[in-house]
N, C-alpha and C positions, 0 to 999 in steps of 0.2 A: 727375573723370577726363581728359576734354576739354583741360582747361586746361594734364595734367599729360602729355600729349600734345605741344599744344598747344608748349610749354615746353624739352621733350626734342632740337627739330625745330632744326636751325639755320638764324637768322634769312637774308636774301640780303644783307647786309653782310658774314654771317660765310662764305662760301659764296662771298663774292667775292671775295673776303682768299682764301682757298681756294687758289683760282684763281688770284690770283695768286702762291700764294707756290712753286706749282707748275716746279717745275724743266724746260725745252723738251727736253734731252736724253734723261731720266726719265722722258718724255713722251712719245720717239718710240722710248724703248729698249724699254718696254711696249708702246706701239700693234705694232711687229715682232716681238715673245714673240706676241702674240695672232695674225697675220699668217700666219707660219708656224707652227704649232698649227693652227689653223684650214685653212690651205691643205696641213696631211701627213688632217686628217682627212678634208675631199675629198679626197682623191688615193682618201683610204682606200676613202671612197665610193661611185669612178667618177664625177665632176661634177669633168668636166673643165674645164670651163666658169669653175667658180667655183674652185678652184684657180690655176688660171696669173689671178685678178684679181687673188687675192690676195699671189704671185707676183710677179706684178710690179709691187704695189703695195714691195710688197717692194723690189724692185728700183729703182726709183723711189724711197725716202726711205732708201735705203741712203748715199748721199751725205752726206748731211747727219748722218744720223746719228752719220760719221765724223767730224764740227770736235765732236759736244757726246755722246764718252761717250772712256770708252778704251782706246787701239790692241785689244791686245787686242777683248775687248766683239767692238765695225764689225770686226773680224775674222774671230771667231767666225758674229757674223751672216753673216754673205758668204763663210765657206762653211760655211753651214746652207743657203745661198739657192742655191749650188750643189748641193749636196744633192736640194734641192727644184728644180732646175731639171732633174736627172736622176732624177727619180722622175719627178716630168712626163713626160717620155722618154718615157716606159718604159711607162709611163700610157699615153702618147699612140700607139704604135708595138701596142701590147699593145692597144689595143681596134679602131686598121684593123686589126690581121692576121686580128682578128677577126670585126669586119664584112667583111672580106673571102672570109671563109672557105663 
């Protein structure tokens, strides 16, 4: 039974080949999408420092993404970043006004 499990697991060579085949643009797209989801989730949980870190990472990656994916996708993520920044500002101002009450 162990032999079967070992046969089903990819070898190191296969993993290296799979990594070589990954397109950087697609990987960045997935990363930015994941970061955006994470940022929204952290904002919902009021974890503002975590949300800010995700937003800043997206901001840093967008210029690289623009040269790697279709213009519409890059523009959509630019809009998502703007929306996240507004949501963060709202959450941060709500947190500061709540703490001053």
